[in-house]
C-alpha positions in Angstrom: 66.7 289.1 258.8 68.4 289.7 262.1 71.6 290.3 261.9 72.6 289.7 265.9 75.8 291.2 266.4 75.5 295.1 266.3 79.1 295.6 264.7 77.7 292.7 261.8 74.8 295.3 260.9 76.8 298.4 260.6 79.2 295.7 258.1 76.1 294.8 255.9 74.6 297.8 256.3 78.0 299.4 254.8 78.4 296.8 252.1 74.5 296.6 250.2 74.3 300.6 250.3 78.0 299.8 248.2 75.8 297.6 246.3 73.2 299.6 245.1 70.5 299.4 248.1 68.6 302.5 249.3 66.6 302.7 252.4 63.4 303.3 251.5 60.5 303.0 255.0 61.5 300.9 256.8 64.1 298.7 255.0 66.6 298.8 251.9 65.4 298.1 248.4 67.5 297.7 245.0 66.9 299.9 241.7 66.8 296.0 240.0 64.0 295.0 242.5 61.9 298.1 243.6 59.2 296.3 244.7 60.8 294.4 247.5 61.5 295.8 250.6 64.5 294.2 252.8 64.1 294.8 256.8 67.1 294.2 258.6 67.6 294.3 262.6 70.0 294.2 265.0 70.5 292.8 268.5 66.7 290.5 269.6 64.7 292.7 268.0 62.0 292.1 265.0 59.8 294.9 264.0 59.3 296.2 267.8 59.4 292.6 269.4 62.3 291.8 271.4 63.1 287.5 271.9 63.5 286.1 275.2 67.2 284.4 274.4 69.8 285.7 271.5 68.6 284.1 268.0 72.5 283.0 268.2 72.1 280.7 271.5 72.1 276.8 270.6 68.4 275.6 269.7 67.3 279.3 268.7 67.3 278.7 265.1 67.4 276.4 262.3 70.8 276.3 260.3 69.9 277.0 256.2 73.6 276.9 255.6 77.0 277.8 256.2 79.9 279.2 254.7 83.3 280.6 255.7 82.4 283.3 257.2 78.8 283.3 256.8 75.8 281.4 259.0 73.1 281.7 257.6 70.2 280.5 260.3 66.1 281.3 260.6 64.0 281.1 263.6 63.2 278.7 265.1 59.5 278.4 265.1 58.6 279.5 268.6 59.9 282.5 267.7 58.3 282.7 264.0 55.5 283.2 265.8 56.1 285.3 269.0 57.4 288.3 266.5 54.1 287.4 264.9 51.4 287.4 266.8 52.1 290.7 268.0 51.4 292.4 264.3 48.2 290.3 263.5 
């Protein structure tokens, strides 16, 4: 997952650790689901790939759901291809 704003990323990491998530490898795991690794990045970077535009820019994400204080979106298909191609 990408959390584009550094301040929000730090806030999320603090919250996840407070509810039991622990660092493992390049991500976080929870004791109730130790086989699933949750990975988070901040800014425009996914793994070692830097996106040309912010995922917050209009048209650069696909809206999944918006709550009062949280917006959940997915990368647009072009950025999904860009972030996965170098790793294949």
